[in-house]
Structure formats: C-alpha cells, structure tokens
C-alpha positions, 0 to 999 in steps of 0.5 A: 892878502885878505885884511881879515885873514891877515888880522887874525892869522887865519886861513879863511875870512869866515868868523863864527858868531858868538851866539848865546847857548850855541857857542861853547869851546867845542864849536869855537875850536872846530871852526878855528881848526877848520880854518876860520875864527871860532868865538866862545859866546860869553853872553850865556856863561858865568865868569868861571864857566867862561874861564873853563871854556877858554882853557878847554878851547886852548887844549882843543886847538892851536889856532887863533880863537876869540871871545864874544862879550856883550857889554851889558853883561852884569859881571863885565869887570870879572869877565875882562879880568879873565880874558886878560888872565887867560891870554885871550888874543881876540875879543868881539864886543857887542851891545854897548859903547865900544869906548868903554873897554877898547883901550883897556883891551888894546893895552893888553895886546888884544885885537878888538872887533865891535858889532854894529848895526848902522854906519853911525855906530861903525864910525863910533867904533872906529873912533874908539880904536877898534881893529875891525867892525862886524856890520850886522843886517836885519836878517840876523838872529841877534844884534839887530838894529831897530832901523831894520837895515838889511845886509844888502844895503848896510854893508856898502853904506858902512864901507863908505864911512870907515877905513878899518876892515869890515866883516859882514853878518846877517843872512849869510850861510853859503859860499854864494852869500859870502861872495855877495857880501865881499862884492859889496865891500866886506873883507870877511863874513860872520855866520851864526845860524849856519853854525848853530845847526852844526854837530859841534854847536852846544844848542839842544838837538830839538833847537837844531832840528827846528832850525833845519825845518824853518821856512821862509817867513817863520821868523820875525824881529821883535823885542825892540824895546829891550834888545832886538832879536829875531825869533822863530814863531812858537807859543812864546812868540805868540804870547809876546805878540798878544802882549804887544796888542796892549802897548806894554811897558818894557817892564811888562815885556821883561815880566813875560820874558822872565828869567832864562827864556833863551836858555829854556829854548836853545839850550834845554830844547823847550820849543813851546815856551822857549825863546828861539833866536835864529836868522832868516837864512835858516830857511836855506839850512837843511841839514845838521853837519860837522863844522869842517864840512860846512866850511869846506862846502862854503869855500868850494861854493864861493870859488864856483860862484866866483867863476860863474860871476866872472862870465856874466858880463 
C-alpha cells in the first residue's frame, strides 16, 4: 500500500499545490474527484472567503480534500478556527515554523503536512509531529529554498533523514516526472504548475495562456530577501532586476512590489505589471486541459515509463 494514498484515503499519490490565486474550490474538488488530493489555497483568501470555498468544496466532492495555509498569514488564528469549525481533515502548512500550529491541529484530529525546502527543515517538521512533509526543489514556482537545491538532489537527501512519508514537489508535471521522484524516494508528488494551467484553475485566462507559452529559461528565482519565488520574465520582473542593481533594502523591494502584485498578475491577468509565479516545468506544459484528463494522462504515462524502465538493465 502506498503511504500517501493510505494517509489521505485517496486513489493516486498526486497532490495539487495550494497555489495563491489558482486554487479555489473548483480546482480542489476536481483533483479530489479525479483520485488525487485537492487543496484550497488559503494564502490569497480573506477568512470568510476561505470558509465559503471550504463549504462549496464539500458540496462539490465527497472525497478527501485539504487546505494549504501559509503561516505568515496575518489572520492565522481566525483561519485555524475556521479550519476546525468547518471540519477540515487535512492541512498543509508552509512559510513558517511547524511547531506553532501542528499540535493544535493534531489535537483536533487533523492530518498535518508541512512544506520544506531542505533536509534541516524536514527534520524540524518531523520533530514537530507532522504526518508527512513536502520537499520542494528549486524548480518550483513557490516555497523555494534560498539554497537553490534541485528536486533531483533534495528528495534523496530528505529521504535519508526522515522516517515519515515524503511528497516530492518542484519540476513535476508528467507521469515520467512522477516516476522519477518516486524512484528517488518520494511516496507521492505535489504538482502546482500543471494544475495552474487547467480548466478548473481560478487563474485568469491570460495567465494560463502565458504558462503554456513559457519556454526553457523564461523564468527565474527572485525575491530571496522576502520569500523566494520563481517568476515569468515580464516588465515587472525587469523592473525588479533594475532595482537589484542598486542593492535595495527589503523595504525598497516591498515598495516596488506594492500591494496585491500577485493578484494583479495571476488573478486579474495583467501580464505586464503583475507578478507571474510558475515553475520551470511550465516549458513542458503545452495545453490547458481539464483536471480529470491531466490526472488520467499522468497515470497512463507513469505506467508506460515504469514498463520502459524495467527493461533498461
């Protein structure tokens, strides 16, 4: 039995990343209905908006789903209360210390997974009592480590250190990528970019079209002083690079960012002044497809690749 399908009571060990401005209830429920684990991305929702999405998700699927919560969220106490009040069973935490909320969530019967970018933080998450970790490599759109450790090296290094289930993320958008991650020691995978370019994603159509037009080298990791993210190179990205030439302070970077820059890009479709977060694997995504088709194709390709690999030696 696969540790991840067993932990979450799902069909396939495929988890959808809880991406800001992409991961509403429509995407989460579609992934869960297709055999994976859908996540509502709380990072771009006011508390009452999150409550509404949880309630709609319950009506849209009878399968397990979860909520991704960046712990830097300003309304974190209110968010956690909503999680408990609405009976959410699975929470993925990120961008913060797992010790802060893990025991509270576990006491309320919730499965807790923490997103990390290094072996050191994977161990800390395990010590905090989480049920599993997501180890996210440098290739990813968000939750990147400042050390720029790639998924290929991160997964086996984390696997060596922990005993709890391990989910690989960063640079995975195909059945072959899924198989590679699992051969390296992952029990399951988390995909963001592939699901951002799905029919059910709440992202703006402009952003979805941009994702499928991205080529190798069109993205770059930046904003390490605040929270490292990988951005598509557009005017806003160029403005940011010009600012970096003057060795800016974090406050000067925040001033350029302003408010709601990611919303402007990904949700409102401003491809010039918006922040467009996506993983390197976008260069392999060529079509916007329904979630059910994406998952079906990944499982089919996974099985084909498995058969091919078995005959290599």
